[in-house]
C-alpha positions in Angstrom: 0.0 0.0 0.0 1.5 3.3 -1.1 1.3 6.3 1.1 0.4 9.4 -1.0 1.8 12.8 -0.1 -1.0 15.2 -1.0 0.4 18.4 0.7 3.4 19.6 2.7 4.7 19.1 5.4 5.5 15.4 5.3 5.7 15.1 9.1 3.5 17.2 11.5 3.9 16.8 15.2 1.2 18.7 17.2 0.9 19.3 21.0 2.7 16.1 21.8 2.8 15.1 25.4 4.4 12.1 27.0 4.0 11.8 30.7 5.0 9.3 33.3 3.4 8.7 36.7 5.6 9.2 39.8 3.7 9.1 43.0 0.8 11.5 43.1 2.2 14.1 40.6 4.1 12.5 37.7 6.0 14.4 35.1 6.1 15.1 31.4 9.2 14.1 29.3 7.6 15.8 26.3 5.5 18.9 27.0 3.4 20.3 24.2 5.9 19.7 21.4 4.8 20.9 17.9 6.8 21.1 14.7 6.8 20.3 11.0 9.3 18.5 8.7 9.1 19.0 5.0 9.8 16.4 2.2 13.5 16.0 1.5 14.5 18.0 4.6 17.0 17.1 7.3 15.9 18.4 10.7 18.1 18.0 13.7 17.0 17.8 17.3 19.7 18.8 19.9 19.8 19.3 23.6 21.6 17.9 26.7 21.0 14.4 28.0 17.6 13.9 29.4 15.9 16.6 27.4 13.6 14.2 25.7 15.3 13.6 22.3 15.1 9.9 22.2 11.6 9.9 23.8 10.5 12.1 20.9 12.0 9.7 18.4 10.3 6.7 20.0 7.0 8.6 20.0 7.2 9.4 16.3 8.1 5.8 15.6 5.1 4.6 17.6 7.4 2.5 19.9 4.9 3.2 22.7 1.9 5.4 23.2 1.8 9.1 23.9 -0.2 10.8 26.6 -1.8 13.3 24.1 -1.2 15.0 20.8 -0.7 13.7 17.3 2.0 12.6 14.9 0.9 12.8 11.2 2.9 11.4 8.3 1.6 12.8 5.0 -1.7 13.6 6.6 -2.1 10.1 8.3 -2.4 10.3 12.1 0.1 7.6 13.2 -1.0 7.9 16.8 -4.4 6.7 15.8 -3.2 3.6 14.0 -3.3 0.2 15.7 -2.5 -3.4 14.8 -2.6 -4.3 11.1 -3.0 -0.7 10.0 0.1 0.4 11.9 2.1 -2.5 10.6 1.1 -1.7 7.0 2.3 1.9 7.3 5.6 1.1 9.1 7.5 0.7 5.9 7.1 4.5 5.3 8.9 5.5 8.5 12.0 3.7 9.6 14.4 4.0 12.5 18.2 3.8 12.6 19.2 2.9 16.2 22.1 4.5 18.1 23.9 1.2 18.9 25.2 -0.7 15.8 26.4 -3.5 18.1 23.1 -4.3 19.8 20.6 -3.6 17.0 21.7 -6.4 14.7 21.0 -10.1 15.1 24.4 -11.8 15.2 22.8 -15.1 14.1 21.9 -13.7 10.7 24.1 -12.8 7.7 24.4 -9.2 6.6 22.3 -9.9 3.5 19.6 -11.7 5.5 19.3 -8.7 7.9 18.7 -6.3 5.0 16.3 -8.7 3.2 14.2 -9.2 6.3 12.1 -6.0 6.3 11.4 -6.6 2.6 10.1 -10.0 3.5 8.1 -8.7 6.4 6.3 -6.2 4.2 5.8 -8.7 1.4 7.9 -6.7 -1.1 9.1 -8.6 -4.2 10.0 -12.2 -4.8 12.9 -13.9 -3.0 15.2 -13.2 -6.0 14.0 -9.5 -6.1 14.5 -9.1 -2.4 18.1 -10.4 -2.7 18.8 -8.0 -5.5 17.4 -5.1 -3.6 19.4 -5.9 -0.5 22.6 -6.5 -2.4 22.2 -3.2 -4.3 21.4 -1.2 -1.1 24.5 -2.6 0.7 26.7 -1.8 -2.3 25.5 1.8 -2.4 26.6 2.1 1.3 30.1 0.7 0.5 29.5 -3.0 1.5 30.2 -5.2 -1.6 29.7 -8.9 -2.3 32.4 -9.9 0.2 30.2 -8.7 3.1 26.9 -10.4 2.2 27.5 -13.7 4.0 29.3 -12.3 6.9 28.0 -12.1 10.5 27.6 -8.6 12.1 30.0 -9.7 14.9 32.8 -9.8 12.3 32.3 -6.2 11.2 33.7 -2.9 12.5 31.4 -0.4 14.2 31.2 1.7 11.0 30.3 -1.3 8.9 27.6 -2.5 11.3 26.0 1.0 11.2 26.0 0.8 7.4 24.1 -2.5 7.7 21.6 -0.9 10.1 21.2 2.1 7.7 20.7 -0.3 4.8 18.1 -2.2 6.7 16.1 1.0 7.3 16.5 2.5 3.8 16.0 -0.6 1.7 12.2 -0.1 2.2 12.5 3.3 0.5 10.8 5.0 3.4 9.5 8.6 3.2 10.9 9.4 6.7 14.0 8.0 8.5 14.5 8.8 12.1 18.2 8.7 12.9 18.6 8.3 16.7 22.3 9.2 17.4 23.5 7.1 14.5 27.1 8.2 14.7 27.7 8.5 18.5 29.2 5.0 18.8 31.6 5.5 15.9 35.1 6.8 15.6 35.4 10.4 14.5 37.1 9.3 11.3 34.1 7.1 10.4 31.3 9.6 11.4 31.8 11.9 8.3 31.8 8.9 6.0 28.4 7.7 7.4 26.9 11.2 7.2 28.0 11.6 3.6 26.5 8.2 2.7 23.2 9.2 4.3 23.3 12.5 2.4 24.0 10.7 -0.9 21.0 8.4 -0.3 18.8 11.5 0.4 19.9 13.1 -2.9 19.1 9.8 -4.7 15.8 9.0 -3.2 14.4 12.2 -1.6 14.1 10.5 1.9 13.4 12.9 4.8 15.6 12.7 7.9 14.9 13.5 11.5 18.4 13.5 13.1 18.6 13.1 16.9 22.2 14.1 17.8 24.5 15.2 20.6 27.3 16.3 18.4 26.7 19.9 17.6 29.3 20.0 14.8 27.6 17.1 13.1 24.3 18.9 13.5 25.7 22.0 11.9 27.3 20.0 9.0 24.4 17.7 8.2 21.1 19.5 9.0 19.0 22.0 7.1 17.1 23.1 10.2 17.5 22.5 13.9 15.2 22.2 16.9 16.6 22.9 20.4 14.9 20.9 23.1 15.1 21.6 26.8 13.2 19.5 29.3 10.8 18.3 26.7 10.0 21.7 25.2 11.2 23.3 22.0 13.0 26.6 23.0 14.4 27.6 19.7 14.3 26.6 16.0 16.0 28.0 13.0 17.9 27.1 9.8 21.2 25.5 10.9 23.5 28.2 9.5 21.5 31.0 11.1 21.1 29.2 14.5 24.8 28.6 14.8 25.7 32.1 13.6 23.1 33.9 15.9 21.5 31.8 18.6 18.9 33.8 20.5 17.8 31.7 23.4 20.0 31.7 26.5 20.0 27.9 26.7 21.1 27.6 23.1 23.9 30.1 23.6 25.1 28.2 26.7 24.7 24.8 24.9 26.8 26.0 21.9 29.4 27.6 24.2 30.1 24.2 25.7 31.1 22.7 22.3 34.7 23.1 21.2 35.0 25.0 17.9 38.4 25.8 16.4 36.7 28.5 14.2 35.8 30.5 17.4 38.8 30.1 19.7 37.9 33.2 21.7 34.4 32.0 22.5 33.6 32.0 26.2 32.1 29.1 28.1 28.8 30.0 29.9 28.4 28.0 33.0 24.8 27.3 34.0 23.9 26.9 37.7 22.2 23.7 38.9 20.9 20.7 36.9 17.8 20.3 34.8 14.9 19.1 36.8 12.4 16.5 35.5 9.5 18.3 37.1 8.8 21.7 35.4 7.7 24.8 37.3 4.0 25.2 37.5 4.4 28.7 36.0 6.9 30.6 34.0 9.7 29.7 31.6 10.9 26.1 31.8 14.5 27.4 31.8 14.1 30.3 34.3 15.7 28.6 37.3 19.0 28.1 35.4 18.9 31.1 33.2 21.5 33.9 33.8 18.9 36.4 32.6 15.6 35.0 33.9 16.2 33.7 37.4 15.8 37.2 38.9 13.0 38.4 36.6 9.4 38.1 37.6 8.0 37.7 34.1 10.4 34.7 33.5 9.3 33.1 36.8 5.5 33.6 36.2 4.8 33.7 32.4 5.8 30.9 30.0 7.0 32.4 26.7 5.7 31.1 23.4 7.8 30.5 20.3 7.9 33.7 18.4 10.0 35.2 15.6 13.5 36.2 16.6 15.3 37.0 13.4 14.3 35.6 10.0 10.7 34.3 9.6 12.1 30.7 10.1 13.9 31.6 13.3 11.8 31.3 16.4 12.6 31.3 20.1 10.6 30.9 23.3 12.2 33.6 25.4 11.0 37.0 26.8 14.5 38.5 26.1 15.8 36.8 23.0 19.4 37.7 22.2 20.1 39.6 25.4 22.6 37.1 26.7 25.0 37.7 23.8 24.6 41.5 24.3 25.1 41.4 28.1 27.6 38.7 29.1 28.1 40.5 32.4 24.9 38.8 33.6 26.4 35.4 32.9 29.2 33.4 34.6 31.8 32.9 31.8 35.2 31.2 31.7 37.4 30.5 28.6 36.2 27.3 26.9 38.2 24.3 28.1 39.1 25.9 31.5 36.0 25.1 33.4 37.6 22.1 35.1 40.2 24.4 36.6 37.6 26.4 38.6 
């Protein structure tokens, strides 16, 4: 069954909430998340550990239910699908896992692993499935000598190529890449990203890229969403966001990443740790914000995403851009020297 794209965007996430019970109160890992991804686009999602990136990926992939909200792929509400309907549509949205060592069955050959999703979805004859798997692996740099090998005989980069081939062999419209390069050597990471980009050029697949590595996000993504405690606090085209971040959290996050192009950049040290339970009122970042912790509006009124630059640049902050203009309000040390404090 083909999924027809009748209008943009390809992926629409609306008011997504994922809550967990904890005693009487509970807490939300995703809190009213809304965004769009357009056909052929690569959208990155960045943020520190625990911000909800992987939970968002699992929610979009329907690897568990959400508390409320919707996820639409080409106008089809995936959160409403169950059983056979959901299985029938899964070929159109695929996931590449973070761990190339634990996500492949060591008892199967490389070719069998890539053939398996074709067989599950009833695509082609046995001969056609073999040809499709062989061709997909070859495009990712794994020739005939790899087809009969076990994943345990492969390097980390080779295993991740097999995992990518398994996801893309179905020719999905959307591929969710959940930290696909974090377990790889730096020398291999660029190779894998370039292969993914080449497949996108060839097929038009749309990527949602969950990533910790900010340099990889800047290199690979068209647009980036910054997530903090389950909320989008800033979104912009990648080049604009890295050149001119407007939200204090984004500024602090970027300042923590080494960048040889900006050797004089100062590290902004945030006080405290992110808390799972959000404040009942006010900005979700206010308690740690160098600007907002002493301002009443930040403590009492939650800011909405609003334009802060180009029409595509939005941030949820009452004072966007002020941190860059008033570093005296922040605790700063030269990047790389924070451990000496």
